[in-house]
C-alpha positions in Angstrom: 124.8 99.3 98.6 124.1 97.8 95.1 124.0 99.4 91.7 121.8 99.6 89.4 124.2 98.2 86.8 124.6 94.4 89.0 121.6 94.0 89.6 119.3 92.1 86.4 117.9 93.6 84.1 114.2 92.5 84.4 113.1 94.4 87.4 110.3 91.9 89.2 114.2 89.6 89.5 115.8 92.4 90.7 113.5 93.6 93.4 113.3 89.3 94.5 116.7 89.4 94.5 116.9 92.4 96.8 114.0 91.2 99.0 116.4 87.7 99.7 119.5 89.7 100.4 117.0 92.0 103.1 115.5 88.9 104.9 119.0 86.7 104.9 120.6 89.6 106.7 117.2 90.3 108.8 116.9 86.6 109.4 120.1 85.1 110.1 122.7 88.3 109.8 125.3 89.2 113.0 124.3 92.4 113.0 122.4 94.3 116.0 120.6 96.5 113.0 119.4 95.9 108.8 118.5 99.5 107.1 116.6 99.1 103.8 115.6 102.2 101.4 112.4 101.8 99.7 111.1 104.4 97.0 107.8 105.0 96.6 106.1 101.8 95.4 108.6 100.0 95.7 106.6 97.5 98.2 107.9 98.3 101.4 104.5 97.1 103.4 104.8 94.4 101.6 108.1 93.4 102.7 107.8 94.5 106.5 104.8 92.1 106.0 106.4 89.3 104.8 109.8 89.8 107.1 107.4 89.8 110.6 105.6 86.4 108.8 109.3 84.9 108.4 110.2 85.4 111.6 106.8 84.8 113.5 106.9 81.4 112.0 110.7 81.2 113.0 109.8 81.3 116.3 111.2 84.6 117.0 109.3 87.4 119.2 108.8 90.3 117.0 108.0 93.7 118.0 107.2 96.4 115.0 106.9 99.8 115.8 105.7 102.9 112.9 104.6 106.2 113.6 100.9 106.9 113.4 97.8 104.8 114.0 96.9 104.4 110.7 100.2 103.0 109.8 100.1 100.4 112.8 96.0 99.0 112.1 97.3 99.1 108.1 99.7 96.9 108.9 97.9 94.5 111.6 95.4 94.3 108.8 97.3 93.5 105.9 99.2 90.6 108.7 95.8 89.0 109.3 94.8 89.0 105.2 98.2 87.2 104.8 97.7 84.5 108.0 94.4 84.6 109.7 96.0 82.3 112.3 98.7 84.4 113.2 98.5 85.8 116.7 98.7 89.4 116.9 98.3 91.7 118.9 97.6 95.9 118.8 98.7 97.6 121.8 97.0 100.8 121.9 96.4 104.4 123.4 94.1 104.5 126.3 92.1 107.2 123.8 88.9 107.2 123.1 88.3 105.1 119.2 92.3 104.0 119.6 92.5 101.8 117.1 90.8 101.2 113.5 87.5 99.4 114.6 88.3 97.0 111.8 90.1 95.2 113.6 87.6 94.1 116.0 85.9 91.7 113.4 89.7 89.8 113.2 89.8 86.8 115.7 93.5 87.0 115.8 94.2 90.1 117.1 94.2 91.3 120.5 94.4 94.8 121.4 95.0 96.2 124.7 97.2 99.2 126.8 99.3 96.9 128.6 101.9 95.3 126.6 102.4 92.7 130.0 98.4 91.7 128.0 100.4 89.9 125.1 102.6 87.6 126.8 102.8 84.8 124.1 101.9 86.8 121.0 104.2 86.4 118.2 104.4 89.8 116.9 103.2 92.9 118.9 102.5 96.1 116.7 102.0 99.9 118.2 103.2 103.6 117.4 106.8 104.9 118.8 105.1 107.1 120.8 103.5 103.9 122.7 106.4 102.1 122.6 108.4 104.6 124.4 105.8 104.4 127.6 106.6 100.8 127.9 108.4 99.4 130.8 109.2 96.4 133.1 109.2 93.8 130.3 111.4 91.7 127.9 113.1 92.8 125.3 111.8 91.5 121.8 114.4 89.4 119.9 113.8 91.5 117.1 111.8 94.5 115.7 111.2 96.0 112.8 110.9 100.3 112.4 108.5 101.2 109.7 108.7 104.1 107.9 112.0 104.9 109.5 112.8 108.2 108.0 109.8 109.7 109.1 111.1 108.4 112.8 113.1 111.3 115.4 116.3 110.2 116.7 115.1 111.2 120.0 112.2 109.2 120.1 114.6 105.7 118.5 116.6 106.3 121.3 113.6 106.2 124.1 112.0 102.2 122.4 116.3 101.4 121.4 116.1 99.0 125.0 112.3 97.0 124.0 114.6 94.8 121.6 118.0 93.4 120.3 118.3 93.3 116.5 115.9 95.5 114.1 115.0 95.9 110.7 114.9 99.8 109.9 112.9 100.2 106.8 112.2 104.0 105.6 111.7 106.1 102.1 114.7 108.4 102.7 112.5 110.8 99.4 110.9 111.7 102.6 110.6 115.3 104.2 112.9 114.9 107.7 110.9 114.5 111.0 110.5 117.9 112.6 110.6 119.6 116.3 108.0 122.1 117.1 111.3 123.4 119.6 114.3 124.5 118.5 117.5 122.4 118.0 119.7 124.6 116.4 122.5 123.5 119.3 122.4 120.3 117.7 122.5 121.1 114.5 125.3 119.4 112.1 125.6 116.4 115.4 125.7 112.8 115.2 123.5 112.8 118.0 121.0 115.7 116.8 118.0 114.0 118.3 115.9 116.0 115.8 117.4 114.2 112.9 115.9 110.1 111.2 116.3 107.5 113.2 118.4 106.0 110.4 120.4 109.2 109.7 121.2 109.0 113.6 121.5 105.2 113.6 123.6 105.1 110.3 126.3 108.1 112.4 127.0 105.6 115.1 127.0 102.5 113.0 128.9 102.6 109.5 128.9 98.9 109.2 125.3 98.1 109.5 124.2 96.0 106.4 122.2 98.6 104.1 120.3 97.2 101.0 117.5 99.1 98.0 114.8 98.1 97.0 115.2 98.9 93.1 112.4 98.8 91.5 108.8 101.5 91.8 106.1 99.4 91.0 103.7 102.6 91.3 106.1 105.1 89.2 105.2 104.8 85.3 108.8 104.3 82.8 108.0 108.4 82.3 108.4 109.5 85.7 110.4 107.0 87.6 114.2 108.2 86.6 113.1 112.0 87.2 111.7 111.2 90.8 114.6 109.1 91.3 117.7 111.4 90.1 115.9 114.4 91.5 115.1 113.0 95.2 116.6 109.8 94.9 120.9 110.6 93.7 122.2 108.4 96.4 119.9 105.7 96.4 118.6 105.0 92.3 115.6 103.1 91.4 113.7 102.2 87.8 109.7 102.1 87.2 108.8 98.8 87.2 107.5 99.0 83.8 108.2 100.0 80.7 107.6 103.2 78.1 103.8 102.0 76.5 103.2 99.6 79.3 100.4 102.0 81.0 98.0 104.4 78.7 95.0 106.4 79.1 92.4 107.0 76.2 89.7 108.8 75.9 86.3 108.3 74.0 85.4 112.1 73.9 87.7 114.3 72.2 89.2 117.6 74.0 87.5 120.4 73.9 90.6 122.2 73.7 90.6 124.3 77.2 92.6 124.4 79.2 92.0 121.3 81.7 91.3 118.7 78.6 94.6 120.2 77.2 96.7 119.0 80.6 94.6 115.7 80.5 95.7 115.5 76.9 99.8 116.4 77.6 99.5 114.4 80.6 97.4 111.1 78.8 100.3 111.5 76.2 103.7 112.4 78.5 103.1 110.9 81.6 103.1 114.3 82.8 101.1 118.1 82.4 100.9 121.3 84.2 97.6 123.5 84.2 99.4 126.8 85.2 96.5 129.5 86.5 97.4 133.4 85.9 99.7 135.0 88.8 97.7 137.0 91.2 97.3 137.4 95.1 95.4 134.5 96.3 93.8 133.9 99.7 94.9 130.7 102.3 92.7 129.0 100.1 92.7 129.5 96.6 89.2 129.1 95.3 89.8 128.9 91.6 92.4 126.5 92.2 89.9 124.3 94.1 87.0 124.6 91.4 90.1 124.2 88.2 90.9 120.7 90.6 87.7 119.9 90.3 87.3 120.3 87.2 90.2 118.3 85.7 88.3 115.4 87.2 84.8 116.2 86.5 86.8 116.5 82.7 88.5 113.1 83.2 85.2 111.6 83.6 83.3 113.1 81.2 85.7 112.3 78.6 85.1 109.1 78.7 88.5 108.0 79.9 90.3 104.1 79.7 92.9 102.7 81.2 95.0 100.0 79.7 98.2 98.7 82.0 100.3 95.8 82.4 97.7 94.2 84.5 95.1 95.3 82.2 95.8 94.7 78.6 91.8 95.2 77.5 90.9 98.9 78.5 89.6 99.4 82.0 86.6 102.3 82.5 88.3 105.6 84.5 85.6 105.6 87.3 85.4 107.7 90.0 87.0 105.6 92.7 90.2 105.5 90.6 91.0 108.7 90.7 93.2 110.2 93.3 93.5 113.8 94.3 96.8 114.9 96.3 96.9 118.8 98.1 99.7 120.2 99.2 99.5 122.7 102.3 101.5 125.5 102.5 102.1 127.7 105.3 101.3 131.5 104.8 104.0 134.4 104.3 105.0 135.7 107.9 103.3 138.9 108.6 100.0 137.9 105.9 97.4 135.5 105.7 97.3 135.6 102.3 100.3 133.8 99.3 101.1 134.8 96.1 100.3 132.6 93.3 102.8 131.1 90.7 
């Protein structure tokens, strides 16, 4: 696998060279599989769409395997946006509302619960769970497995007979797949069905080409080194931006409160921690919810404006540019409450 020191210092050049090598192995290589490790914000979905378009343009029938219906619909929409003339099949379940209704507006997208209805189409996309029920069809020449680290190896085994060659793309820093049944009897074995598809694939096929996307365009220079060192020790990456490329300023000064202090710290360093007093809390902590809501409120009230590599002029920080992520933590055994650190 290519190391960071061997790639161009310019992040765009590094990302471009990595993508070219991936597509070369995918379209012209002789191995049955190609593995791509992608850190967050490295252009994984862009790579999947580009590979699908190039395979379709080369006249190679392609099936795309994603892990959720939302991922499938997103890929269909991205493909339709890039090439409105490309014929795309959306294989779905027989459940009510099995796909995003936005697909109904796309004339080049055919939707069906039967794989046989997509004969002759360039690209067919569905979830791994749906593909596992497809039988009695000619294998596709190529497959792309999106979010391959979210896929259990037993799910890969269920669909492996449907394609001849595959491109596996995923984020190695994500949580491993899980199973609701015990898997202790397979722990540590190369054929553990609860291991990720990529882990099992490489355990049995170590000769497969392995690539990585070396640049994160999502994480800024203040975040990328920390995340890379902590969660990607074997597949390091860098930020696509430098320190100072992204800045956040405010028209209204701080009022000295905890939320304002953490906002100013984050604007200066790229990170901020608002720590609440330690105490026993219910499973849903109302004080934590209020604290998050207040931080968001203060970001708006203080007239935040951001500059970045995309916009050297300040852009107002409006509500639609603020994202709030939450972590779901299981309650301690035998109790319905947790202790706040």
